[in-house]
Structures are given as C-alpha cells and as structure tokens.
C-alpha positions as CSV (number, residue, x, y, z in Angstrom):
1,X,-67.2,-0.8,-122.8
2,X,-63.6,-1.7,-123.8
3,X,-62.2,-2.7,-120.4
4,X,-62.9,-5.0,-117.5
5,X,-64.5,-3.6,-114.3
6,X,-64.1,-5.0,-110.8
7,X,-66.4,-4.0,-108.0
8,X,-64.4,-4.6,-104.8
9,X,-64.1,-3.8,-101.1
10,X,-60.6,-3.4,-99.7
11,X,-60.9,-5.6,-96.6
12,X,-63.2,-8.4,-97.9
13,X,-61.1,-11.6,-98.1
14,X,-63.1,-12.7,-101.2
15,X,-62.3,-9.4,-102.9
16,X,-58.7,-9.6,-101.7
17,X,-58.1,-13.0,-103.3
18,X,-59.8,-11.8,-106.6
19,X,-57.5,-8.8,-106.7
20,X,-54.5,-10.9,-105.9
21,X,-55.2,-13.3,-108.8
22,X,-55.9,-10.4,-111.2
23,X,-52.7,-8.6,-110.2
24,X,-50.5,-11.8,-110.3
25,X,-51.8,-12.8,-113.7
26,X,-51.4,-9.3,-115.2
27,X,-55.1,-8.7,-115.9
28,X,-56.0,-5.0,-116.0
29,X,-59.3,-3.9,-114.6
30,X,-61.0,-0.7,-113.6
31,X,-61.2,-0.9,-109.9
32,X,-64.4,0.4,-108.3
33,X,-64.3,0.4,-104.5
34,X,-67.7,-0.2,-103.1
35,X,-69.2,1.4,-99.9
36,X,-71.1,-1.6,-98.6
37,X,-73.7,0.6,-96.9
38,X,-74.3,2.5,-100.1
39,X,-73.8,0.1,-103.0
40,X,-73.8,1.6,-106.4
41,X,-76.8,1.0,-108.6
42,X,-74.5,-0.2,-111.4
43,X,-73.4,-3.1,-109.1
44,X,-76.9,-4.1,-108.1
45,X,-78.1,-4.0,-111.7
46,X,-75.5,-6.6,-112.9
47,X,-75.5,-8.9,-109.9
48,X,-78.5,-10.2,-108.0
49,X,-76.2,-11.0,-105.1
50,X,-74.7,-7.5,-105.2
51,X,-71.8,-8.7,-103.0
52,X,-68.2,-8.0,-103.8
53,X,-66.2,-9.0,-105.8
54,X,-68.1,-8.7,-109.1
55,X,-66.2,-8.6,-112.4
56,X,-67.8,-7.3,-115.5
57,X,-65.6,-8.1,-118.5
58,X,-65.2,-6.1,-121.6
59,X,-67.5,-8.7,-123.3
60,X,-70.2,-7.8,-120.8
61,X,-69.9,-11.1,-119.0
62,X,-70.6,-10.9,-115.3
63,X,-68.6,-13.1,-112.9
64,X,-69.8,-12.7,-109.3
65,X,-67.9,-15.5,-107.5
66,X,-64.4,-14.8,-106.3
67,X,-63.1,-18.2,-107.3
68,X,-64.5,-17.9,-110.8
69,X,-62.8,-14.5,-111.1
70,X,-59.6,-16.1,-110.1
71,X,-60.0,-19.0,-112.6
72,X,-60.9,-16.5,-115.3
73,X,-57.8,-14.5,-114.8
74,X,-55.5,-17.6,-114.5
75,X,-56.9,-19.1,-117.7
76,X,-56.5,-15.8,-119.6
77,X,-52.9,-15.7,-118.6
78,X,-52.3,-19.4,-119.4
79,X,-51.1,-20.2,-115.9
80,X,-53.2,-23.3,-115.7
81,X,-50.6,-25.1,-113.5
82,X,-51.9,-23.1,-110.6
83,X,-54.9,-25.4,-110.4
84,X,-54.9,-27.9,-113.3
85,X,-52.5,-30.6,-112.0
86,X,-52.7,-34.1,-110.7
87,X,-53.3,-32.4,-107.3
88,X,-56.3,-30.4,-108.5
89,X,-58.7,-32.4,-106.3
90,X,-56.6,-31.6,-103.3
91,X,-56.4,-27.9,-104.2
92,X,-60.2,-27.5,-104.5
93,X,-60.8,-29.6,-101.4
94,X,-58.7,-27.2,-99.3
95,X,-60.5,-24.2,-100.8
96,X,-63.9,-25.8,-100.1
97,X,-63.0,-26.4,-96.5
98,X,-61.8,-22.8,-96.2
99,X,-64.9,-21.3,-97.8
100,X,-67.5,-23.4,-96.1
101,X,-66.2,-24.5,-92.8
102,X,-63.4,-22.1,-91.8
103,X,-65.3,-19.0,-93.0
104,X,-68.4,-20.1,-91.0
105,X,-66.4,-20.4,-87.8
106,X,-64.3,-17.3,-88.6
107,X,-67.3,-15.1,-88.8
108,X,-68.7,-16.3,-85.5
109,X,-65.3,-15.8,-83.8
110,X,-64.3,-12.5,-85.3
111,X,-67.7,-10.9,-85.3
112,X,-69.0,-12.7,-82.2
113,X,-71.2,-9.7,-81.2
114,X,-73.4,-10.4,-84.3
115,X,-73.9,-14.0,-83.3
116,X,-73.8,-15.8,-79.9
117,X,-71.1,-14.1,-77.9
118,X,-70.5,-16.9,-75.5
119,X,-69.8,-19.3,-78.4
120,X,-66.9,-17.2,-79.6
121,X,-64.2,-19.5,-78.1
122,X,-65.9,-22.6,-79.6
123,X,-65.6,-21.1,-83.0
124,X,-62.1,-20.0,-82.5
125,X,-61.1,-23.5,-81.6
126,X,-62.8,-24.8,-84.7
127,X,-60.8,-22.3,-86.7
128,X,-57.6,-23.4,-84.9
129,X,-58.2,-27.0,-85.8
130,X,-58.1,-26.1,-89.5
131,X,-55.2,-23.8,-89.2
132,X,-53.2,-26.4,-87.3
133,X,-53.9,-28.8,-90.2
134,X,-52.6,-26.3,-92.7
135,X,-49.6,-25.6,-90.5
136,X,-48.8,-29.4,-90.4
137,X,-49.0,-29.6,-94.2
138,X,-46.4,-26.8,-94.4
139,X,-44.3,-28.4,-91.7
140,X,-44.1,-31.6,-93.7
141,X,-42.7,-29.8,-96.7
142,X,-40.3,-27.7,-94.6
143,X,-38.7,-30.8,-93.0
144,X,-37.9,-31.9,-96.5
145,X,-36.3,-28.6,-97.4
146,X,-39.2,-27.7,-99.8
147,X,-41.0,-24.3,-100.2
148,X,-43.8,-23.5,-97.9
149,X,-46.9,-23.9,-100.0
150,X,-50.0,-25.9,-99.2
151,X,-50.1,-28.4,-102.0
152,X,-47.1,-30.4,-103.1
153,X,-44.8,-27.5,-101.9
154,X,-45.8,-25.5,-105.0
155,X,-47.7,-22.2,-105.2
156,X,-51.2,-23.0,-106.3
157,X,-54.7,-21.6,-106.4
158,X,-55.1,-22.9,-102.8
159,X,-52.5,-20.6,-101.4
160,X,-54.0,-17.6,-103.3
161,X,-57.5,-18.4,-102.2
162,X,-56.9,-19.1,-98.6
163,X,-54.3,-16.6,-97.3
164,X,-56.8,-13.6,-97.1
165,X,-59.0,-15.6,-94.7
166,X,-56.0,-16.6,-92.5
167,X,-55.1,-12.9,-92.5
168,X,-58.6,-12.1,-91.3
169,X,-58.3,-14.6,-88.4
170,X,-55.0,-13.1,-87.4
171,X,-56.5,-9.6,-87.3
172,X,-59.0,-10.7,-84.6
173,X,-56.0,-11.1,-82.2
174,X,-52.7,-10.4,-83.8
175,X,-50.5,-10.8,-80.8
176,X,-52.0,-14.2,-79.9
177,X,-51.6,-15.4,-83.5
178,X,-48.1,-14.2,-83.9
179,X,-46.9,-15.7,-80.6
180,X,-48.5,-19.1,-81.1
181,X,-45.5,-21.4,-81.7
182,X,-47.9,-24.1,-82.9
183,X,-48.5,-22.0,-86.0
184,X,-44.9,-21.1,-86.9
185,X,-45.0,-22.6,-90.4
186,X,-48.3,-21.0,-91.2
187,X,-47.0,-17.7,-89.9
188,X,-44.0,-18.0,-92.3
189,X,-46.4,-18.9,-95.1
190,X,-48.6,-15.9,-94.4
191,X,-45.6,-13.6,-94.2
192,X,-44.7,-14.6,-97.7
193,X,-47.8,-12.8,-98.9
194,X,-47.4,-9.9,-96.5
195,X,-43.8,-9.3,-97.7
196,X,-44.6,-9.7,-101.4
197,X,-44.0,-6.6,-103.4
198,X,-47.6,-6.8,-104.8
199,X,-49.2,-6.9,-101.3
200,X,-49.2,-3.0,-100.9
201,X,-50.9,-2.7,-104.3
202,X,-53.6,-5.3,-103.5
203,X,-54.3,-3.6,-100.1
204,X,-54.1,0.0,-101.3
205,X,-56.9,2.3,-99.9
206,X,-59.1,3.9,-102.5
207,X,-62.1,6.2,-102.1
208,X,-65.6,4.7,-102.8
209,X,-66.4,4.8,-106.5
210,X,-69.1,7.2,-107.8
211,X,-70.0,8.1,-111.4
212,X,-67.9,11.2,-111.0
213,X,-64.8,9.3,-110.0
214,X,-61.7,9.2,-112.2
215,X,-61.1,5.6,-113.3
216,X,-58.6,3.7,-111.3
217,X,-56.9,1.0,-113.4
218,X,-55.6,-1.8,-111.3
219,X,-52.9,-4.1,-112.6
220,X,-51.1,-1.7,-114.8
C-alpha cells in the first residue's frame, strides 16, 4: 500500500475532527465512508474497536483514536504550534472535558430515547454549563479585540477538536441554539468553521465504501 486510508463516517464528530485536521494540514488519504450497520471486514480486521475514525498509514500503522490522528497529521505538517505551546496543558484540558464530560451529557440529551428520556433536560443543562464556559472564554478575548479562539485567542487543536461536538449539540435544537443570546460568542466561533471554505469538503456526502468502489482521495 502506497497511500494512507481513513475509515470515516460523515456525521460522527470524532471523524469530522479527524478529517478537519487532515484537510487543514494537507494530508492526503483515501477516504472510505463506513456504513455503521454494515462495517467492512477490512476495518474490523485492523481495529479491535472497529469504530470510526481509523487511519491506516502507508507504513501499515493503525491509528484508531481521533485525537491521535489529528496529532499525527499536525506533526507531519510541522504545525506543532497548534498544540505544543506554553498553553498545551490548557488545550488538552479543554479537549478532555469535551470528550469525557460534554460528550457524555450530549449523547443523553441528543439521543434521549436511547437512555432515560425524562433526564434529557438535566443533560442539556449540563451541556449548557460547559458551553457557557466556552462562550465566556471567547467573550474575554472579544472584549480585548482579539480573535475568537478558545486558548489565548489563537487557533489551536482545542478549536479543531471541539467544534464538531458543539455542532452536534446545535443540531438537536438549532432554533433554540441560534436564538440563545447567552451563546453569541460561541455562535460566532462555530460560524467561523461553518463558513470556512474547507467545511463543504469535510462534510461532503459519499457513498459507503465497498471493494468495488473507485478510490476517493481526500485532501487533494
């Protein structure tokens, strides 16, 4: 194999952030869209977890954690300033809160029917607490006339890793999210990604991959 392969699922926030990092660091991969109810044998064979995203590099290394895929792509492109700064602890702390706490409550709010339906609002409030914290971080930078990014007013791995999950929260009730004046700075921050010229490429729909599929090279 002489190219990298990414097993992905269009709407999965973990896969979105992996694709975002790959695209923004100019890493070319063969994109294989996975049908979650019918996962390809090739994915199951290389990853015990068999959950997207999974990257198989041209050196046959398998990376099956989205953050590790992001770090792999950033390091290859020598864009270390996205995470390796004097604020690195802050960057990874924000990501950890997102991945462990926010995602836990997000699933139980957005997919309440799979859990305890009557607890949906409790989980929404838990999500909102974290979103308001992020909003206030952005507000602090805005009042100083600085760019709207989560750490030190500079675009970092934290922004790349978190926005797909905020997008997912918004989808649960877009009108309510967009009309919430308490989140105005977070809304502007999210719109930065929505209006980015690479957003349509990251979110492009592709048919599920099969052995008969023509290769789709992502990032070219």
